[in-house]
N, C-alpha and C positions, 0 to 999 in steps of 0.2 A: 193772258200771264196774271190777269185778276182772278181768272176760275184760279188757277192753280196758287195763288197766294190764300183764296178765299179758302180753299182745301184744306192746307198747310195749318191755317188759321183755326178752321174747324176740328182739326185732328190735333193740334197741341190742346186746344177746350177736352177735348173727349179724353186725351190724357191725362188733363191735371183732375176733370170730376171723376176718372176711375181712382187715381192715386187716392185723392181726398176720402171717396166713399169707403176706402181700405183703411182708413186709420182706425187705431185702436178705442178712439172715443166715441167709434160709431158701432153699433151693434147688427148688423144686418145681415140677410143672405147672403149678399155679396161679400162684407167684411170676414165674416165667421170664415166661409169656404176659402177666401184670400190668403186671408195668416194660417187656416189649417195646413193650405199646402205649402206655404213659402216655412213656414215651420218643420215641416216633415220634410222638407227634398234640400233643407238649405243646411242652419246650424245643427237641428236633432239631428240629419244623417250623419254629418262629420263626427257629433258624438257619438253616434254609436260603433261608426269603424273604430273611433278610439276606445272605447268601451272593450271591441272585440279581440283587439289587441293585448291590450292590458290583461283582459282572460286568459288569452292563449300565452301571454310571457308570464302568468302566474302560475299557471298548468305546466307549462314547461318547466321551469324554474324550481318548483316546490317537489319537494321530499317526503315522501312519507315514511311512517314509523309503522311496519309491519306488525311488529312484535305487539303494537298497541291497538284498540279502536281506531279506526282512519277517522277522521274529521269529515262529518257531512261537505262541508265545505273549509276553502283550503287556510280561511282568516282563524279557523281554530291552531293553525299552526302557529306561533309567535313567529318563530326564522321566516316566515313567510309572505308576511304582513306588506313589507315595505316593495315584494315583488309586484312591475306593473303600475307602480305609482304615479308616474311620469304620464301613461297615457288616462288612466283614472283620472287626475287632476282635469287634464284635457276636456275629458268627457264633461267632467262638471262646468267647465268653465261654459262649453257647449251650451250646454241646458241652462244654463243662469243668462246666457244670451238670447237663445227661445225664449224664455218666459219674460225677458225684459220686454224685447221685441212685438212680442203676438200677443200677450193676453189681454182680454176683453173683459174687462169686470163691469162694465157699462150695461144697467139692464134695458133692455128693450122698450119701447112705446107698447102698452097694449090698446086695442080695440076697445071703448069701456062698452060697446054694442054687444060685445060676444061673449058668450057664457062660459068661464072658467072650468074644464074638468082636470080632476087629480093630477092628473099629468101636465095639466099647464102650470098649475099651480107649483109643481117642484121644480119644474124647468124657471119659473120666472124666480123662484127662492134660489137659485145657483148662484152662488161665489165666482167663476170662471165659465166664461161662453165660447172659450176657444174650445171645440170637441177635441182637439188633437193634444192638446197641451199635458193633459195628466200623465202622457208618456215620457214626458220632458222631467216631470217632478220625479217617474217613477224611476228615470234613468238616470238621475242627479241620487237620488236616495242609493239605487243599489253599486253606483261607484264608488259611493262613502261608503258604505258597507264593505265591499272589495276591498277597499285600500285601508282598511281600519279604523278610520274616522267615525268608529260608532257615536259617539255625542251628536256629531253632523247629522249624520244618518237618522239617528233617533225624531233631531228637530225636523228633519225633512217631513218623513215620513209620518210623525205628530200633526206636521202642517198640512201637509195633503190630505189625511183622512179628516181634517177639521174643515179643507176647502171643498172637497168633494161630499159632506156629508149628507146631501140630498141624493146624491148617486152610489148606491148599496153598493155594486159590483167592484167600483175603482174604490171605494173608503175600503172594502175589504181586502181589496190588493194591497193596499198602503199599510192594513192594521197585519196582512200577513209578515210584510216586511219589517213592521215597527219590532213584532213581537221574538222574529229570528234576529235583532239586534239587540235585545233584552236578554235571548240566552245566551248570544256569545258572550256580552259583557259578563254575565255571570248574577244579571240581575231576577235571577229567580222567581219572587213574589210581583213583579211586575208582568211576567211574560203568564203567568199563571191567571194573573188579573185579566189580560189579554184572551187568554182561553177561554175563560169561563166567559167572558163576556161574546166572544163569538159565537160558541155552544150554544147560549140562550135563542141565539138567530138560526136560520138558515144560511146555509152559504152557496152563495150565488155559482153557476158553474162557473160563470167568468173567471171566479177567484180560486176554485176549486184546486189547480195545479199549484199554487202557491203556499196554500193552509196543507197541502199533502207534504211538502218539502217542510214547512215548518213544524208541522207534528213530527215528523220523522227524526228532526233536529232536535224537537224538544224530551221525547219518547228517549233518545239515545244519552243526550245529556243528564236524564234523570235517573239512570239504568232500568227503565222499565222495558226491556228488551223484547219481549214479547208485543207489546203494542207497537215497539220501535219496527219489526220486523213487517208486520202489516201495511203500516205506511210508506216502508222503504221500499215493498213489492209495489207500491203505484207510483211511487216517484220513479223506479227502474221502468215500468212501461210507460211513463210521461217519457224516458229522459232519450234523447233527438240523437246525443253525439257516442261516439262508438269507444272512445277511448275514458269517459268519463261514466257512462255505462257499466265498463268493464269494472272500474274501479267501485261502484256501487255495488255491483255483486260480490266482490270481495268482501265488502264492509257487510253485506248480507251473510257473506260464511261466517265471518265471525263473530256475528249475533247468533247463528243458530249455536255454533259453539258454546258461546256464553250460556246458551239455555239446553245444554246437552241435547241437541239435536243433530248426530253425528251425521248421518245419511245427507241430511238437507244439507250441512255443510258441505258434505265433501261435492254435493252437486252442484254449490254453488261454486264453489271454486274449480268445477270444473268449465261451469259456463266460461268462466274469466279463463283460461287456457283458451277455450274454443274461439274465443273472441280477435285472437291474437293482439293482445295489446302490447304496450313497452316491457323488453324482458325482465325487467327487474320484476313488474308487478306478478307475470306469467311466473318467474324464478318464485315466488313466496307463495303465489297460489299452490305451485306443486307440494312446495315444501307443507303450506295446510292443509294439501290432501293426504300424505302420509301421515301427519300428525293427528289426524282426526280417524282415522282408521288404525290407528297403532293398537286401540284397546283389544283386538281380537287377533291381528297380526303383526306384533312387536317384531317378530326377529324379520318377518319378510320387509317390513318398511325401513327397520334400519339398512337392511340389504340394500336398498332402493336407495336409500341416501348417501350410502357410500358410493355406490356407482354415481351417483350426482356430483361427488366429492371430486372425482376422478376425472371428469368432462372439462377441457380446456376453459370452456365459456363461463364456467363456474368457480375460477380460480379466484377471482374477487369477491366471493359469494363465501369461501369456506367457513366465514366462522358464523354464518346462519345455519350451516349444512350443519355444522357440530354440534351447536345449540339446538338443533329441532333433535338430533340423535341422543344428546346428553336429554332434553325434556321425555324421550320415550324412558331412555334408562330409568328415571326418576318414576317414572306412571308404575315401573316395574318395580321399585323399592332399593335398585342397585344403584347405592351413593356413589362406592365406590368407582364403576364405571360410567357413572353421570360425570363424575368429578374428570377424570380421565378424559372423557371427550369434550367437556368443556376447555381442557387444558389445551388440547390438541387446537382447539377454535381459535383460541388466545395466540398460539406459538404461528399458526398459519394465516392470520389474520394478515390481507394485506394494506386495507386500508382503517383509518384509526377514525371511525364514524359510531354512529349510535349503536349499529351491530354488534360492534368489540361491545360499547360500553353495557349492554342489555348483557350481553354474555359474563361480561366481568362482575357484574354485580349480583348475578344469579350463581356463579361460583363462590365469588364472596361470600354470599348468605351461606352457603355450605360451608365451606372453612366455621365459619362465627358458630354456627351449631356443632362442628366436632372440636370447637375450641381452639383450633390450629389458628390463630391470634393473627401471628406473623403474616400466613398466606393470607389471611380475610383481608389485613392493612394494605398488603403488597394490590391486590383486586381492588377494593374498594378507591385507594389513591388514583388508580388510572382511570377507573370507571367515571369518579366524580368528574376528570377534565374530559370527558369526553359525549356526557350528557345534558340534557337543558336542567332548568332548575324546577322548570313545570314536569318532569319524569315523575310518575308513581313512584313513591317510597324514594326519591329523593333525598328528602331532609331525614329519614330514620339514617340513610346511609351515610350522610355526613354528619350525622351526631354520632353515629357509632365509628366513622372515621377518627373524629378529633378525640375519642378517648382510645382509640387504637395507638394514636400518635405517640399520646402518655406512657402509655403500657406496655407496648411491643419493645421498645428497649431494653425493659428490665425483666422482660419473660427472656429475650433473647441473649441476654447478660446472664441470667439463671442457668440456661443451657450452653451458654459458650463455657461459662468457668467451672459449671458439673463437668464438660465434656473435659477440657485444661488437664484438672485435676486428676480424672478420673486416671487420663493418661499418664501424667506424673507420677500415681502410683503404681503402674505395671512395671513389668521388668524390663530392662533397655530392649531385649530381643525383639518382645512383644510388640512394644511403643516402635520399632523403626519397621518392623514389618505393617502397621498399618499407615506410617508415614509413607511408606514407599505403594503401597496399595493407592493413597492420595493421589502420590505423584502421578502414578500411571493413568487416574480418572482424571487428571487436570491435562495430561497432556493430549489423553483422548480427546477431551471437550476442545484443545484448543486448535487440535486439527482437525475437526467438523468445524468450528466457527470459519476458519481459514478457509474451506472449503465452500462452506457458504457464503460467507463474502465473494470468493473469487466467480461463482455462479451466477451473484447478483450484479457481478460488475461484467459478466458478460453480457448477460441479457441486457442491461445499460447499453453495451454499445452495438449490440445489436437494433436493438430499439433506435438508438441514433442513427446507424446505417439506413435504416430503414426510412426514417421522416428527414433526416438531413442531407441526404447522401447527394441531393442538386443544389444545397446552399454551402456546397466549401469554398465557394468560392466569394461569399460575400462573408462571411464572419467566421472567426474564429472562435467563438465562445460556444463549447458543447451546447447544444439543445436539451439535453437533458439537464442541465445544470438550472436553464431558465424557469424560473415559477413565479408568475405574476397572475394578480386576479383577473386579470381580461382573457385569459386563454383559458378555455370553455376544457378541456382536458387535463388543465392544472390543477394540484391540488395543494391546500396551505400546507404549509412548514409542518405545523404541528400534526395534521393529518397523515404524515409519510413516517411510519414507525420506524424506518430504517435510519431516516435522519435524526429522529429525535433520541434513536436507541445511542447513534453516536455521540449525539451531544454530550447524552448523560454520562457515557463513558469517559468521553474528554472532561468533562466536569468532574469527574469523581476522583479520576488518576490526577490531577492540577488541586483539588481542594479537599478531596474525601468524601467521607459520607457525610451530608449537613442536615440539618433539620430543615421544613420547606416553611420557612419565617421568616418576617420582613427581618434586614437587617442584620441578615445570620451571620456578617463576619465581625459586629461590633460586641463586645463583651458587656458593656451597660448601653442599653437602650433607653435611657430616660431621656428626655429632653433637654437635660442639664450639661452645656456644651465646654465647661471647664472644669478639671480637676484641681483638688488643694494645693497644687504647686504650680498651677497656671498652665498646664500642660493639656492639649485637646484630649479628650476621651477616647475619640476615635483614632487618633494617634495612638495613645497607648495599648488599644483594644487590638490593633491588628497585627500584633504577633503572627497570630498563625498564617494569617494572609501572606504577611512578607518571608514566612518560611517557605509556603507553596512555591510562593516566586522564586524563590532562592533555589527549590530544590531542581527548578527549569532551566538553571543557568549552563548546566554542562550533563547537556542530556546525552554525549556521547561519552561521559566519563563509566569505566567498567563497572557492573553491576557486581555485589559482594553476596557470598554464599546465603546470608543471612538478609538478604533481599531478593533472593531468585526463587521464585516457587516450584525450579524445577531440581532442586537440592533441598538434603534433608537440614541441612542447618537452618532453613527459611522456619520452618515447622517446629524446630527445637528450640528455637528463638520464642517462641508464641507459648511455650509449656513451662509453668513455674514449677522449676525443679528447684531452685534452692528453697529455703526458710522465708527469705524476704520476700522473694515471689509469689509463695504460696500465703503467706499473711496476705501481702495486697490481694490476691485473687480472693481470698475468704471475708475481705473488707469489701469487695465489689459483690461479691455474692448477698452476703448479709444485706445491704443496701440494697438490690434487687430486691429481693425477697421482701421487704419491708415495704416499699413503696408499691411495688404490684398486690401485696394483701390490701393495703389500702384502696388503691384503686378497683381491683376487684369487689370491697366492700360497697364502696361510695356509690362509683361511676358504673358499675354492670350488677350491681346485686346479686354478683356468683357468692354467695356466702362459705359455701362448701369451699371453692379455690381459696378464697379468704383465708379460710380456718386452716387452710394445707400450706398456704405461705406462710402467715405470723405465727402458726403452731411450729414451724418448721425452725424458723426465725428466733422462738422462743426457746427451743430446745438444743438448738447446736451453737447458738450465739447469746449465751444469755447476759455475754459483758458488752455487748451490742451499745455504741454511745446513745443513742436516741430508744433506749429501752423503755423508760419512763412514758414516752409518745406509744409506741408500741403495745405497753398494757393498756394505754387508755383507747386504744382502737379494738383491742381484743377483749375490753368491758363493753363495748358499744355493739362486736360482733353478736359475741354469747348472749346479751339481753336481747338483740332482736331474734335471737334465736330462740327465746323463750327459756335459755336455762339461768335463770336467777340466781342460783348460788353459785355456778362457775363464775358470772358475771361479779357478784360480789366479791369474788376472792383477789382479782383484779385491783380492787380498791384499796383491800388488805395488802398488797403486794409494793403500793405505789405507796401508802402511809410507813411500810419498813422500811423499804429500802431508796426512796426519791421523796423527802418527807418537805423538801424545800421546791419540788417541781411544778411548776402553772399548771401542769395536767392533772396533780393531784389535788389542787387549790378548786381546780373549774371539777371535778368529781366529788369532792366532800363540801362544795358551794350548797347552802342550804336551798339555794332556788334553783338547784340543778334540775330535777324533775319538772319543775313548774317550765322552769327554763325551754325542756326538752321538746315540751308539748306545747306551750304559748309563744316562745322565746321569738319566734320571727317577727308575730303579730306584733308581740309587745315591742318589739325594737323597732318595728314600722311605723309604730304609731308616737313614740319616743321620736322618731328622727323626724314626721311629720310635723309634730310641735314644734322641735326645733329648727326648721326649716323656718315656718310659718314665724318664729321669734325672730329671724334672723332679720327676713324681710321686712318685721315691722319696728327694726332697731332694738328689741328687748335685749342688750347684750349679756344681763345678768341672766337671764332664762336659758338664754345659749349656756352661757358658764355652767348653769348647775345642771342642765341636761348631758355635758360631754363629761360632768364628773361620775353621772350614773352608769353614762356608756361605758367608761374608763373602768367600772367597780363591776357591774353585775352583765356586760355585753363585749368583753375584751376583745371577743374574736366573734362578733358579729358580723350580717351581712353587710349592712351600713356603717363599718367602723369607719371605712375611709374616709365617710361622706361626714362622719363626725368630726374627724380630725381637721379635714380642711375646713368645715363652716368655724371650728373651734380657734383654727388660724387666723383665719380673716377677722374673725371678732377680737382678736387682740389689736388689729388695727386702729379700733377706736379708742383704745386707752393709748395710744401709740407706741406700743411695745413692739415695734419691728423685729426685734431679736426673736422673741416668743412665736412670731408671726412664722420668719423662717426657720425656728428649728420645727414646729409643726409640719411645714412644707418638705423638709427634709426627712422628716420621719416617714409622712406620706409615700416620697419618692423611694425609700428605702425599705420599707414593709409593705406597699402594695404596688409596685412596679406596674402591675397588667391592669390598675384601675384607670376608667377614663379620664379621673379628674389626674391623673399622673402629669402628662404634658398641661395642663392648665397649670396646677402647683409648678413645674418644670422652670413654664415661663415667669412664673412671680421672684421666681428664686434668679433667676437670671437677670432678671428688670432689677432688682434689688441690688443683686451683686455688683452691676454696672451704675449703681450711686441715682436710679430712680426712685422718684417720693411714689408710694403707692396712694393710691386713692381710697378712702374711706366713708361710708355714708350709703342708703339707697337710691336707686336711681330714680330722677325727677324729669319727667316729659319735660316741662319749665326748661332745662339745660339743654336738650335734644332743642327746643324751638328759637334758643336764641342764639344758637352755635354757628360758625362758621368756621372753614380750616384755611380757608385766602384771606390774608391781611391784604387789605387794598391800600394803597394809597398814591401817590403823584407821580409816582416813578414811570420814567418812559418805558423800563422794562416789563411793565405789567400791564398787559391790553386786559381792561374792564369789558365785558359786556352788560349790557342792559335786558331787563326783561321786558317780553312782546307781550304788544295788544292786541296782538293777532286774535281773530278769534274763529280764521279757518285753519283747518289742518289738526294733526292727533292728538286728541284730549284724552288724560286720564283720569280717572274718578280714585282717589286714595285715601286708605282707612291707617294712621300712624298709631302706635300701641307698645306699651311696655309687655313684654314676652309674659311675665308674669300676672297683666293686668285683667286676661281673657282668656277664655279657653277658644285658641286656634281653631283647632280642627271642628269646634260646630261650629265657630262663624266662618270657616272656608264651606262646611258645606249647606247651611243658611245661604250664604250667597250665591254658589252653586246652583240650589235648588230654586233660589228666587229667580237667578239668569233663564231657569231652563222652563221654568213655567211660565213667565210672562213675555220672554221675547222670544219665539219661537223662530223666526227670519233671519235674529241676527245672532252672531255667534262670538260673544264678550269673552276674552280673554282673562283669567286670573290668576295672578301671579304674586308668589309671597318671596320678600328677600329683606336683607337685615341691612339695617340702617345704625350703624353705630352699636350703641347699648339697645336698641330701639329694633322695631321690625315695622315694615308696612307693608299692607297688600294691595297689590294695583288692580282696579279692572279698565281692561283696552279694548279698544275698537270702535271708540266716536272719533267719525271723522269732521266735527267740529265745536266749538263750545255751545251750543243749543243742545246739541245731544247729550253731552255730560251733564250739562246743569237739568234737562228734561229726567235723565237718568238718577240723578241724587235727590231731584225734591220725590220722585215714586219711592225711592228706595227710603227717604224718613219718613214714612208712612209704613212701614213695617216693624210693627212691636216686637218680634221676636230678634232680629235685627240690633235695634234698637237699644232691648236690653244687654245684649253682649257688648256693645261697644260706648257703655255709659262714660267708662274712662279712657275713651280713646278719640284721636280729631280726625276729622276728614277736610277734603280740600280738592277743588278741583282745578286741574293747572294742564299747560301745553306740556308736550313731551320735549320739548326746546326748553322749557322755563323748568323744568324739573332736573334738568343736569346742571341748574346751575344754585341748584340750592342744597346748603350745608357747605360748598365752596363760595362765592361770591354771594351768595345773601341766604339768610335764615329764614326757615319756617316763618318767623313773626314778619320778617321784612316783605312776604310775601303777601300774610293776610293783608297788611296794609297797603301794599299793591294792588291785590285784588279788591277791598274794598274801594279804592278809588277809582276803578277802570272796569271792574267786571259787577259788580254788587247790582247795581242799575238796571242790568239789560233782565230781561224776560223770555221764558220761554215763548215760542212763537208758534208752535204746531205740536199739537199733544201726540198725533199720530207719528212722529218724525221716527220713533225706533221701531213700528211696526212696520216699514219699508225696508226691501232688501241694500243690500249698499250697494254703491255705483260700481259699473260692470266696466274694466278697462279694455278695451277694443284691440285687437291686434291687428287690425287689418288685411286678413288673409281671407275674407271671405265677402261674398256679395249679399252685404244684409240691407235691407230697407229701412230707411229711418220710417217713425209715422209721420203724418201729415197733419196741419193744422184740422179742427174741426168745422165741417161747413153745416150750414143748415137746414141739410137734408133730414127729412124726420125720418128716424129708424122705423122698420118693419115689425111685424110683431114675428112668434114664432114659424119658421116653415114645416109645412107638413110633414115634408121627409128630410130625413139628417143625410148632410153632404158627406160624414164619416162615421161608419159605424163602430159602438164599444168594442165588440168583440175583433175587431179588425187589427189581428197582430203584425208588428212590422217582422217581417220575415230574417232579415239579417242577426234577429237577439232572440232567436228560436235556439234553444239549448245552452244557453249562457246566464 
C-alpha cells in the first residue's frame, strides 16, 4: 500500500514538473516542442477547418461576370465579400487563441563558453520561438483577407513581417500577402513599393508560390497583360484544385484575348472545357472559343452559336448566346444585324442578371451612336438596375441616362405631334386605312401576348407538378409562388422579368406613364408643408392620384369606343382634327423643339441637332412665347460653331423685338464676354469671400457681395447660395420678413437646390411661430448645453457619472465643422493608428453633436489604455496643428450617454479633474498587446503554468518542426 502511494505521489510530481516545464515562460527544447505540437493539433486545426469551409462557401456562392476579366481572388467581386464570413471569423478567433496560448517570446539562456555562429546569432535574435506559430499568424491574415477586412489583414501581415524579420522565408510570405492586400485595396503605390523591395532581394523558394500569385494579381490589376500571362501560367502549374484551375485557365484565355493571341486563347478555353468544370463556366468557355475564332470563320461561328441557342440546357443563357452573336456581327461592321441579335437576347432572357445588363448596355450604346435616343434610354434605364456600380462604363451610362430622361420626352413629343398632324392633313379614306392597319397590328400583338402568357402559365403548372406533387396534402399554397431568400433555387422578385413586367403593366394601367423620381405623386416637392390657405400641399397635389383611383372604382363598366383600342374612334380621338386641337398640338410641338434644342446644345454637345431643332422653331413658330430665350440660345449656338456674324444677328433681333427681356440684358451686358470666359471662377471667388464674411459675422460685406451677385451674376451657379446667405444675414438686423422672402425666393426659383430643404425648414419654423437664432456658432455654447432639466421630481430618475476605470473607454475630439479640415484630420488619425499600433484595431467614427461634430476613437478596454493613447497622440505635431480649435476628452461609454442630456461637457470636465486627472499611466507597452480573447470553452486548451526555476537550455541542434512543412489541409486554398 505504501509502495502504491509512493508511486502515485511520484507520478503526480512528474506530471506537475512536465506541465511547468511546458510553460510559455520557459524556452527549452521540451517547451518548444510541446507548444508547437498542441498549437498544431488543437486550436490551429479547428481554425484550418473553419477556413476551408469558408473558402468552399465563398467558392460556391460567388458568381463571376464572364464578360469582364475574372478577378484572381473572389474578393475582387464586391458582392462576394461577405460570403463565408462566419467561418472566417471563427478561423481568426482560433488563430488568436493559438497565439495567445502558445507564443514563446522569452529568449533561451546561452552558454557563454560556446562560440556563436551566424545561425546562432539569428536564432537568438528572434522575437518568436514557437517554430509553428507563424502558420497561425499567416492563417489569421489570410482569413481577414478573404472576408474583405483588408485593413485588419494589412495590420496582421505587417506585424508578422516585423515579428519574423530574422527569418526571410516567413517574412517574404507575409510580405507577399501584404502586397496582395494593397493591390486589392487599390493602394498601388504601397504595392509597388513592396514589389521593388522584394525585387532587390532574391525570393526564397519557400515563398515563391505566394509571390507568383502576387505578381499575377498585380499585373492583372495594372493592365500589364503580357507579364500577367507569364505569372498566371506559373499559378496554374501550382494550383492543386481542379475547379479553381479551370477558372484560372479561363482567365488566361481572357488575357490571351486582350493581347490578340487568338489561337492561344482558343487553346486555353478548350482546356477549361476539358476539365469538366461547372456548366456555367464550361458554357462561357465555349462562347469564348467561338468569339476568338470568329475573325476568319464568322459565319460558321454564328451558326454554331445559333445551334447552342436551340439547346434546351442553354435556355437560361440565351442572352449570353445572342450577345456573342451580336459581337460577331459588330466585328463584321453589320450594325443592323448586331442590334437584331441583341434585341433577341433581350426578349428571350429568362433572368434579369448581369448578362442581360451587359447586353442592354451594349445595345444602348449602339442606339446612342445611331441617335435613336428613345431606344437608348429604354436600354440604359433597365441596364442600370442590373449592373453593379463598379461595372466598367457604369458612370458614363448613368450620365447618359440622366440626360436622356430629360431629352426623350421632348423628342418623343416631336415625333408624336408630327405624326398626328400628318394624319390630320390626310384625306379621310387614307387616314382610316392607316388606322385599320394599326388595329390589325394591335390585335395580332394582343393574340401573341395571350399565347405567350398561356404558355408561361402552362410551364409554371408543369413545374409545380414536378416539384410539388407529393406535397399537396401539406399545403395549399402554390410552390411556384413561394420566393424566399433561403431557397437555393429561388430568385429575387426583381430578377424575374415576367413578374417585373406584370408589375410595370399594372402600375401603368393604374397611374399612367410616370417619371422615375421621388415623390412623383406630388406637384410641389419642396419641404414647405402648408399652402397659403392652410391646405396640405400633398392633399392639394394629389388630384391625379385620386383620378387614377376613381378610374378603378367601376372596372365592369362598359368601355366606350373612344377608350377601346379595337375601334377607330380610339385613334381618331387622338388626332387633332379641329382648329383648337391643332393649335394645341402646334404649341406642344414648339415647346418640345425649344427644350430639345437646348438639351442637344448644352447636355449632349450635338450642335447640328440643336441647330435643326431651334432653327425649325424659329422658322415654323416665330411667335413662340419664349422666342427671346430661343434667340439667346441661338446666339450661343452659332458662337460655339464659330459663325460670329450669324451669332451677332440674334443680338440685333433681341434689341429689336425684345428690348426689355432679361436675355437682351445678358447679351448686351458689357461684362458678358468676360463672364463667359472667367465668370465661373469670378463668381466662385465672390461666393467664397461672402461665405467667409458670413462666418466672421461681417454682414455688411455679405450684403454688398449679394448686391454684386444680383447685378452681375443673376443666373450664376452659386445664385441659390447667395440668396440663402443673404436671407440669413437679414436676421442680424432682426428683419425676419426679409429673411422669409429670400427663403421663399429660393424655394420658388431653385427647388432642386440642396439648400431648398433647409430653406423650407426655416420657412415652416417661422410660420409655426419659432424665433430664428442669429449669430455664429460658439464651442462654449455646446460645452454648457444640457437637454434634460433635472429637478427634484420623483418622475425624473437622475443618473450619476461613473468613476469606474474598467470597461470600454473612448477618446473624443469635439470641434466646429468649419474650424478644421475634417477629411485631413481623419486621414492623419487613421495613419497614426495604423503606423503605431499594429496589433490593435482602434475604431474611428465621426458623428453629429448638435451644431458640432465629434470624432470618436474606440477600442480601449479601460481608462489606462485611453489615457496612454491620449498622451502619445498629443506628441503628434501634425494632428496638433489641425486640432488647435478643437477640444478633446477621455470618457467611458456609459458616461458619454449622459453628456448633453443630464450633464454638459463642462460638468464632465470638472468631474474628470476631481476623479481622473491624478491617475498616471502604468504600462508604456499596454497598447502593444493584443486584446483579451474570450474563450467559448469548446476546445481542450491548456492554460500556461507558473514559471519554475528550471534553467532553460540553449538552441537544439535539430529542429522539431521544419519551416517548409506545409499543413496539407490548406493546400489549394
